[in-house]
C-alpha positions in Angstrom: -110.1 -95.7 -125.9 -108.7 -96.1 -122.5 -106.7 -93.2 -121.2 -108.1 -90.7 -123.7 -110.2 -87.9 -122.4 -114.0 -88.0 -123.2 -114.4 -85.1 -125.6 -116.9 -83.6 -128.0 -116.2 -81.8 -131.2 -118.6 -78.9 -131.9 -118.8 -75.5 -133.4 -116.7 -72.9 -131.7 -118.8 -70.2 -129.9 -117.9 -67.0 -128.2 -118.0 -68.6 -124.7 -115.1 -70.9 -125.8 -112.8 -67.9 -126.6 -111.0 -67.7 -123.2 -110.0 -71.4 -123.4 -109.0 -71.1 -127.1 -106.9 -68.0 -126.5 -105.2 -69.8 -123.6 -104.4 -72.8 -125.9 -103.0 -70.4 -128.6 -100.8 -68.6 -126.1 -99.4 -71.8 -124.7 -98.8 -73.6 -128.0 -95.6 -72.6 -129.9 -97.0 -73.7 -133.3 -100.3 -71.8 -133.0 -100.6 -68.3 -134.5 -101.1 -65.5 -131.9 -104.4 -64.2 -133.1 -105.8 -61.4 -131.0 -109.2 -62.0 -129.3 -110.9 -59.6 -131.7 -109.9 -61.8 -134.6 -111.8 -64.7 -133.1 -114.8 -62.5 -132.2 -115.0 -61.2 -135.7 -114.6 -64.7 -137.1 -117.7 -65.9 -135.1 -120.0 -63.2 -136.4 -121.5 -61.7 -139.5 -120.0 -62.3 -142.9 -116.9 -64.0 -141.5 -119.1 -66.8 -140.0 -120.2 -67.9 -143.4 -116.6 -68.1 -144.7 -115.1 -70.2 -142.0 -115.6 -73.4 -140.1 -114.3 -73.2 -136.5 -114.5 -76.2 -134.2 -113.5 -76.8 -130.6 -112.8 -80.0 -128.8 -114.2 -79.7 -125.3 -114.3 -82.1 -122.3 -117.6 -84.0 -122.3 -117.9 -83.6 -118.5 -116.4 -80.0 -118.4 -116.7 -77.4 -121.1 -113.0 -76.5 -121.1 -111.5 -76.2 -124.5 -108.9 -78.9 -125.2 -108.2 -77.9 -128.8 -109.6 -76.0 -131.7 -109.3 -75.7 -135.5 -110.3 -73.0 -138.0 -110.5 -73.2 -141.8 -111.4 -70.4 -144.2 -113.7 -71.3 -147.1 -112.8 -70.2 -150.6 -115.1 -72.5 -152.5 -114.4 -75.0 -153.9 -111.2 -74.9 -151.8 -110.4 -74.2 -148.1 -107.4 -73.3 -146.1 -106.6 -74.7 -142.7 -105.7 -71.6 -140.8 -105.2 -73.0 -137.3 -105.3 -76.2 -135.4 -103.9 -76.5 -131.8 -104.3 -78.8 -128.8 -103.7 -77.8 -125.2 -100.2 -78.8 -124.2 -101.4 -81.0 -121.3 -103.5 -83.2 -123.6 -101.4 -83.4 -126.8 -100.7 -86.8 -128.3 -104.1 -88.2 -127.2 -105.9 -88.1 -130.5 -107.6 -84.7 -130.1 -105.9 -83.1 -133.1 -106.7 -86.2 -135.2 -110.4 -86.0 -134.1 -110.5 -82.2 -134.8 -109.0 -82.7 -138.2 -111.4 -85.6 -139.1 -114.4 -83.5 -138.1 -113.2 -80.5 -140.0 -112.7 -82.7 -143.1 -116.2 -84.1 -142.7 -117.7 -80.5 -142.4 -115.7 -79.4 -145.5 -116.9 -82.3 -147.6 -120.5 -81.5 -146.6 -119.9 -77.9 -147.6 -118.8 -79.0 -151.1 -115.1 -78.2 -150.6 -112.8 -80.2 -152.9 -109.3 -79.4 -151.6 -108.0 -78.4 -148.2 -104.7 -76.5 -148.2 -102.3 -75.7 -145.3 -98.9 -74.5 -144.5 -96.9 -75.9 -141.6 -93.4 -75.2 -140.2 -91.1 -77.5 -142.0 -89.6 -78.7 -138.7 -93.0 -79.6 -137.2 -92.7 -83.3 -137.8 -95.6 -84.3 -135.5 -98.0 -82.1 -137.5 -96.6 -83.2 -140.8 -97.0 -86.9 -139.7 -100.7 -86.2 -138.8 -101.3 -84.5 -142.1 -99.6 -87.3 -144.0 -101.7 -89.9 -142.2 -104.8 -88.1 -143.6 -103.4 -88.2 -147.1 -102.1 -84.7 -147.4 -99.3 -84.2 -150.0 -96.5 -81.6 -149.9 -97.1 -79.2 -152.8 -94.3 -76.8 -152.3 -92.3 -74.6 -149.8 -92.3 -71.0 -148.8 -88.7 -70.2 -147.9 -88.2 -68.3 -144.6 -92.0 -67.9 -144.2 -92.0 -68.2 -140.4 -90.2 -66.1 -137.9 -89.0 -66.8 -134.3 -87.3 -68.9 -135.5 -87.0 -68.2 -139.2 -87.8 -71.3 -141.2 -89.6 -72.6 -144.3 -93.3 -73.4 -144.5 -94.2 -76.7 -146.1 -97.3 -76.3 -148.3 -99.6 -79.3 -148.2 -103.0 -80.2 -149.8 -105.6 -82.8 -149.4 -108.2 -83.7 -152.1 -111.6 -84.2 -150.5 -113.4 -85.7 -153.5 
């Protein structure tokens, strides 16, 4: 599409971590995971229990967004999805989520769960467009500011 950055979606590797950490630090909705959490996630036993993807510029390797899901077969949980502030609302989050769903289906996952700030209408709109349904609420789940988490799920089969 015209005006959208040329990107590729691929598996997250350790060389992507600086860009991913920068996105997480500059995105209010992203969890503030320490670098070591990402390093551990990309190695050993954790690697087999997660799918981590990065959106990177096709002409430059800079991370534009990322997503992480933990696998608890036959289900999975979307742990994190974030897009760099300067390229939000350009379809990168949608492409990341679509690629994640494809990978989860190939892994035999039947349901993807997530929690999202109840006030995050942009994310909720994205999830609804994929067919997620709200399954419940966790009152006062988030801090800074305190607010509820909306629990959502998507059937993949």
